[in-house]
C-alpha distance (Angstrom), angle and dihedral (degrees) to the residues before:
residue distance angle dihedral
M1 . . .
K2 3.79 . .
R3 3.78 115.1 .
T4 3.72 116.4 -101.5
P5 3.81 113.4 -146.7
I6 3.79 104.2 -136.8
L7 3.76 125.0 170.4
L8 3.78 97.6 170.6
T9 3.76 133.2 -22.6
A10 3.71 115.3 -105.4
G11 3.80 92.8 -109.9
A12 3.75 92.9 50.1
L13 3.74 91.9 47.0
A14 3.79 92.4 49.0
A15 3.80 90.6 49.7
L16 3.73 92.7 52.7
M17 3.79 90.4 47.6
T18 3.81 90.6 52.5
A19 3.75 91.3 48.2
G20 3.77 90.6 52.2
L21 3.83 91.1 -120.8
L22 3.79 95.8 117.7
T23 3.83 121.4 48.3
G24 3.80 102.1 158.2
C25 3.77 96.8 94.2
G26 3.76 103.1 93.9
G27 3.77 144.5 18.6
S28 3.76 122.3 -100.2
G29 3.74 90.4 -42.7
K30 3.77 136.9 99.6
N31 3.79 97.2 -41.2
G32 3.80 91.3 67.8
S33 3.81 97.1 -120.4
S34 3.78 124.5 130.4
G35 3.76 137.5 -173.2
D36 3.83 95.6 28.0
D37 3.82 99.7 114.0
N38 3.79 88.1 130.5
K39 3.85 90.0 65.0
L40 3.84 129.8 101.1
Y41 3.76 123.1 -169.2
V42 3.86 111.0 -153.4
Y43 3.84 127.2 -169.8
N44 3.78 114.0 -169.1
W45 3.79 142.6 149.3
G46 3.78 117.5 -81.0
E47 3.80 116.2 -92.8
Y48 3.79 89.8 11.2
I49 3.80 103.9 122.3
D50 3.77 138.2 42.1
E51 3.81 104.6 -109.6
S52 3.81 90.6 -141.1
V53 3.85 87.9 62.2
I54 3.79 88.3 62.0
D55 3.83 89.2 50.4
D56 3.79 91.7 48.2
F57 3.82 91.3 51.0
E58 3.79 92.6 50.2
K59 3.83 92.3 49.0
E60 3.83 94.0 47.4
T61 3.78 97.4 44.2
G62 3.80 106.0 24.7
I63 3.74 87.7 -129.5
Q64 3.86 116.1 136.4
V65 3.81 113.4 -134.5
V66 3.79 120.3 -145.6
Y67 3.75 104.4 -164.9
D68 3.83 129.2 -161.8
V69 3.77 132.2 171.3
F70 3.78 141.5 -146.7
E71 3.83 132.2 -165.8
T72 3.85 103.2 -146.8
N73 3.80 137.6 19.2
E74 3.73 89.3 -118.1
E75 3.84 90.5 56.9
M76 3.83 91.0 49.6
Y77 3.86 99.8 46.8
P78 3.85 100.4 65.4
V79 3.76 90.5 47.7
I80 3.76 91.3 56.6
E81 3.81 92.7 39.7
A82 3.83 92.5 53.4
G83 3.79 91.1 51.7
G84 3.75 93.5 -153.2
V85 3.77 88.6 129.5
S86 3.78 117.9 43.2
Y87 3.74 105.5 -142.9
D88 3.84 114.7 -174.1
V89 3.81 99.0 -155.2
V90 3.80 132.2 16.4
C91 3.81 135.7 -175.9
P92 3.84 111.0 -144.1
S93 3.77 129.7 159.2
D94 3.81 127.4 -99.9
Y95 3.84 102.1 -90.6
M96 3.78 93.2 42.4
I97 3.83 90.9 51.2
Q98 3.79 87.8 54.1
K99 3.81 90.4 51.8
M100 3.83 90.9 47.8
I101 3.82 91.0 51.2
E102 3.76 92.7 48.2
N103 3.82 90.5 51.0
N104 3.75 94.8 47.8
L105 3.81 94.9 -115.1
L106 3.87 95.4 130.2
T107 3.82 135.0 66.7
E108 3.77 124.5 -144.2
I109 3.75 115.0 -98.8
N110 3.79 121.0 -120.0
F111 3.77 100.3 -131.3
D112 3.86 90.9 -170.1
N113 3.81 83.7 77.0
I114 3.85 92.4 51.9
P115 3.85 107.0 60.3
N116 3.85 89.1 160.9
Y117 3.78 89.4 64.1
K118 3.82 83.9 93.1
E119 3.80 88.3 73.4
I120 3.81 92.3 67.7
G121 3.81 109.6 101.2
Q122 3.80 114.8 -113.9
E123 3.80 91.8 -129.9
Y124 3.80 90.2 63.1
L125 3.79 92.3 46.7
D126 3.85 87.1 51.7
I127 3.87 89.3 53.6
S128 3.78 89.4 47.8
K129 3.77 91.4 59.9
G130 3.78 85.4 73.5
F131 3.82 88.7 74.7
D132 3.85 102.3 13.0
P133 3.78 102.7 38.7
E134 3.79 97.6 -169.2
N135 3.83 97.1 28.6
K136 3.76 89.6 -120.9
Y137 3.74 102.6 129.8
S138 3.77 107.8 35.0
V139 3.80 144.6 51.7
P140 3.83 117.5 -159.9
Y141 3.80 115.8 -115.0
C142 3.80 106.9 170.0
W143 3.77 134.8 -3.3
G144 3.79 140.7 -175.3
T145 3.75 148.8 124.7
M146 3.79 135.7 -83.6
G147 3.81 113.0 -125.6
I148 3.79 144.9 147.3
L149 3.80 122.3 -73.6
Y150 3.81 114.1 -163.2
N151 3.77 137.8 -176.8
T152 3.74 106.1 -126.4
Q153 3.82 96.0 -154.9
M154 3.81 95.1 47.1
I155 3.77 91.5 47.5
E156 3.76 91.3 52.8
E157 3.81 92.9 46.1
L158 3.85 90.2 51.5
G159 3.79 89.9 51.2
V160 3.82 92.0 -122.4
P161 3.81 122.9 138.0
A162 3.80 116.9 -116.7
P163 3.81 106.5 -85.7
T164 3.78 117.3 -106.7
K165 3.78 101.5 166.5
W166 3.82 139.0 29.0
A167 3.78 91.4 -107.9
D168 3.81 87.4 69.5
L169 3.82 87.9 71.7
W170 3.83 88.4 75.0
D171 3.85 93.7 63.4
E172 3.78 105.7 126.9
R173 3.82 90.4 -143.8
L174 3.79 86.8 71.6
E175 3.79 93.6 64.0
G176 3.79 109.1 151.3
E177 3.79 92.4 3.0
I178 3.85 102.1 89.6
L179 3.81 126.6 97.6
M180 3.77 115.0 -163.0
Q181 3.81 128.3 -169.8
N182 3.80 112.3 -99.9
S183 3.80 91.5 -135.2
V184 3.79 128.4 104.9
R185 3.82 98.3 -135.3
D186 3.80 94.6 38.8
A187 3.78 93.0 49.6
F188 3.80 92.7 46.2
T189 3.79 89.8 47.2
V190 3.83 88.2 61.9
A191 3.80 93.4 49.3
L192 3.79 97.7 40.7
K193 3.79 94.8 48.0
S194 3.80 90.7 47.3
L195 3.80 87.1 56.6
G196 3.80 93.0 47.9
Y197 3.82 94.9 -109.4
S198 3.78 132.3 130.1
L199 3.80 113.4 -92.6
N200 3.83 85.7 -134.2
T201 3.78 97.1 53.2
Q202 3.76 118.5 143.7
N203 3.81 93.3 -171.4
P204 3.85 108.3 122.9
D205 3.78 93.0 -150.5
E206 3.82 91.8 53.9
L207 3.77 92.2 47.1
Q208 3.79 91.3 48.7
Q209 3.82 89.6 52.2
A210 3.83 89.3 49.7
K211 3.77 91.1 49.7
D212 3.84 90.4 50.5
E213 3.82 90.2 49.8
L214 3.84 91.5 51.8
I215 3.82 90.9 50.1
R216 3.75 89.1 46.9
Q217 3.81 88.7 53.2
K218 3.79 96.6 47.4
P219 3.82 97.4 90.4
L220 3.84 86.8 59.1
V221 3.82 93.9 48.9
Q222 3.80 117.2 97.0
A223 3.79 92.9 -167.4
Y224 3.82 146.2 -24.5
V225 3.80 104.8 -121.7
I226 3.78 142.9 157.4
D227 3.79 119.4 -159.7
Q228 3.80 90.8 1.6
V229 3.80 93.4 73.6
R230 3.83 87.9 74.6
D231 3.76 95.5 54.6
K232 3.83 95.3 39.8
M233 3.77 90.9 53.4
I234 3.82 92.6 46.9
G235 3.82 88.7 50.8
G236 3.79 92.4 51.5
E237 3.77 91.9 -116.8
A238 3.84 96.1 133.9
A239 3.79 138.2 24.3
V240 3.79 101.3 -137.4
G241 3.85 137.3 11.6
A242 3.73 139.7 177.9
I243 3.86 104.5 -119.1
Y244 3.76 142.8 164.6
S245 3.81 116.1 -104.2
G246 3.76 92.3 -126.5
E247 3.85 89.6 73.4
M248 3.79 91.3 62.5
L249 3.78 100.8 88.1
Y250 3.82 91.7 48.6
I251 3.79 90.3 47.4
Q252 3.80 95.0 47.2
N253 3.78 90.6 49.9
A254 3.77 93.8 46.4
V255 3.80 94.8 49.5
K256 3.77 89.7 49.0
E257 3.80 94.4 49.1
Q258 3.76 94.4 49.1
E259 3.84 90.2 48.5
S260 3.84 91.7 -131.9
D261 3.80 120.6 -164.9
F262 3.81 88.2 -132.5
T263 3.80 137.7 56.6
L264 3.79 130.3 -137.7
E265 3.78 119.4 -140.7
Y266 3.80 129.3 -166.6
V267 3.77 124.6 -147.1
I268 3.80 131.7 -177.8
P269 3.82 102.5 -135.4
E270 3.81 115.2 -111.9
D271 3.79 91.5 -138.8
G272 3.81 87.3 64.9
T273 3.77 139.0 -100.4
N274 3.76 140.8 -162.6
Y275 3.76 127.4 -79.6
W276 3.72 108.1 -152.9
V277 3.78 140.1 -162.8
D278 3.80 127.7 -157.2
S279 3.80 111.8 -159.0
W280 3.74 140.8 -179.2
V281 3.80 115.9 -110.1
I282 3.82 134.9 175.3
P283 3.81 117.3 -129.5
A284 3.83 117.4 -127.5
N285 3.84 90.2 -117.0
A286 3.79 96.1 49.7
E287 3.78 110.7 138.9
H288 3.81 96.9 -163.6
K289 3.78 102.3 45.5
E290 3.85 96.9 153.4
N291 3.88 89.5 49.8
A292 3.78 87.4 51.6
E293 3.78 90.3 53.0
K294 3.82 90.2 48.8
W295 3.82 88.2 52.5
I296 3.86 92.3 51.0
D297 3.77 92.1 46.3
F298 3.84 90.8 49.4
L299 3.78 91.6 51.3
C300 3.87 90.1 49.8
R301 3.82 91.9 57.7
P302 3.81 105.6 110.8
D303 3.82 97.0 -128.5
I304 3.78 91.5 48.8
A305 3.82 92.7 44.5
K306 3.81 89.4 50.6
K307 3.79 92.0 49.2
N308 3.74 89.8 49.0
F309 3.83 93.3 48.5
E310 3.77 91.3 52.4
Y311 3.77 90.4 56.9
I312 3.86 103.0 40.0
T313 3.84 94.8 29.8
Y314 3.79 93.4 -148.5
A315 3.83 114.9 135.3
T316 3.79 113.7 -91.7
P317 3.83 121.1 -137.1
N318 3.81 86.8 -156.0
K319 3.82 108.3 113.2
G320 3.75 94.1 -163.4
A321 3.80 91.8 53.2
Y322 3.82 91.2 45.7
E323 3.78 90.0 56.5
L324 3.81 90.0 53.9
L325 3.83 92.1 57.8
D326 3.83 126.5 100.4
E327 3.79 113.7 -96.0
E328 3.78 90.5 -115.0
L329 3.83 91.6 60.9
K330 3.79 91.7 45.5
Q331 3.79 89.0 56.3
N332 3.77 95.2 47.7
K333 3.82 100.3 115.4
A334 3.79 94.4 -169.2
L335 3.83 88.1 61.9
F336 3.82 100.3 30.7
P337 3.81 108.3 26.5
D338 3.77 120.7 179.2
L339 3.80 103.5 -96.3
S340 3.80 91.8 -149.6
A341 3.81 88.9 59.6
L342 3.84 94.7 54.3
T343 3.82 95.8 101.8
N344 3.83 119.3 179.1
C345 3.78 88.6 16.8
E346 3.81 124.5 134.2
I347 3.74 138.4 178.2
I348 3.78 114.9 -115.6
Q349 3.75 111.6 -108.4
Y350 3.81 133.3 -167.9
P351 3.86 105.0 -102.6
G352 3.72 98.0 -156.2
E353 3.77 131.4 -92.3
E354 3.83 97.8 -71.8
A355 3.76 96.6 47.3
D356 3.78 92.0 40.7
A357 3.77 89.4 56.5
L358 3.80 89.2 49.8
Y359 3.81 91.8 52.0
N360 3.80 90.2 51.1
E361 3.83 94.2 45.7
L362 3.82 91.8 49.6
W363 3.81 90.7 47.6
K364 3.81 90.2 54.8
E365 3.74 87.5 53.8
V366 3.75 92.1 52.1
K367 3.78 91.8 50.3
A368 3.79 93.0 45.2
N369 3.78 95.6 53.4
């Protein structure tokens, strides 16, 4: 496993803030600290940056980075909403960025301070307009698809055809062999697309059908997981799993290194999926906004973006970094699929407060059954 740089969990950090035991998270503002303009408080996914990149940034800028991590968008959002911890720069996903914009939790970025923004490919900025219509609040960091990873040997032994669509994950011969994403929107994407519906539907009847399908699938599911799907599949512990395309390079290298007697293949389901973008944003209560913009600019520098990609293995939207990659990586279609070929694919959007509450309530019912 890659090392995850954790100083404190968000909950622990918030608790210390509330208790008045920690005052370093902020400038001369509400958190009572002063003289820390050379600080930057970063909130990112676990295992989502090369630690040496943080060191490089600190050395070049003299800015001290305080780094904290989250596991899901749904874990991150209430922390930012509560405002008890003043993070300066955060890396949410598309639909959650849209929700944060609509609820006035973000501030517009001053792109004059981010000259390396020009390195972000226009096609990814166009995709970003699906959640940030004027590209005023976010800068793409990583992107990819969600698809099906399957163990070719186990599939053959089970007498199951290689999966080509999400609906194949309801095959009863796969009982106990399926790994699903432990995320409300990702899980509902699988069910909704298998039914032929939009993954952004707000139709209560369609969402109820998707919930019923997920409950019907549960006896076949070995576990709902997040990062663990990667390691379980590498270890031959399951036959199929819903997974993010960014895991593929790590998986391919790991299987090769351990000289496994099986291969793992990745397919983008023909019934459609989501293509996603994780982007850097600046919370409205950030107390070191210019430092945050320096951070974003640094990560957009092609050599840094390439270094980061080689560690986290999630596709970069940085065209300068892409050009620095080996030709074999450029041609890896699991990592860098042809966007024009992604038929029936959508970006996940925030459906509004009422529909969002319905998604969450139905997900609770799925998990409770």
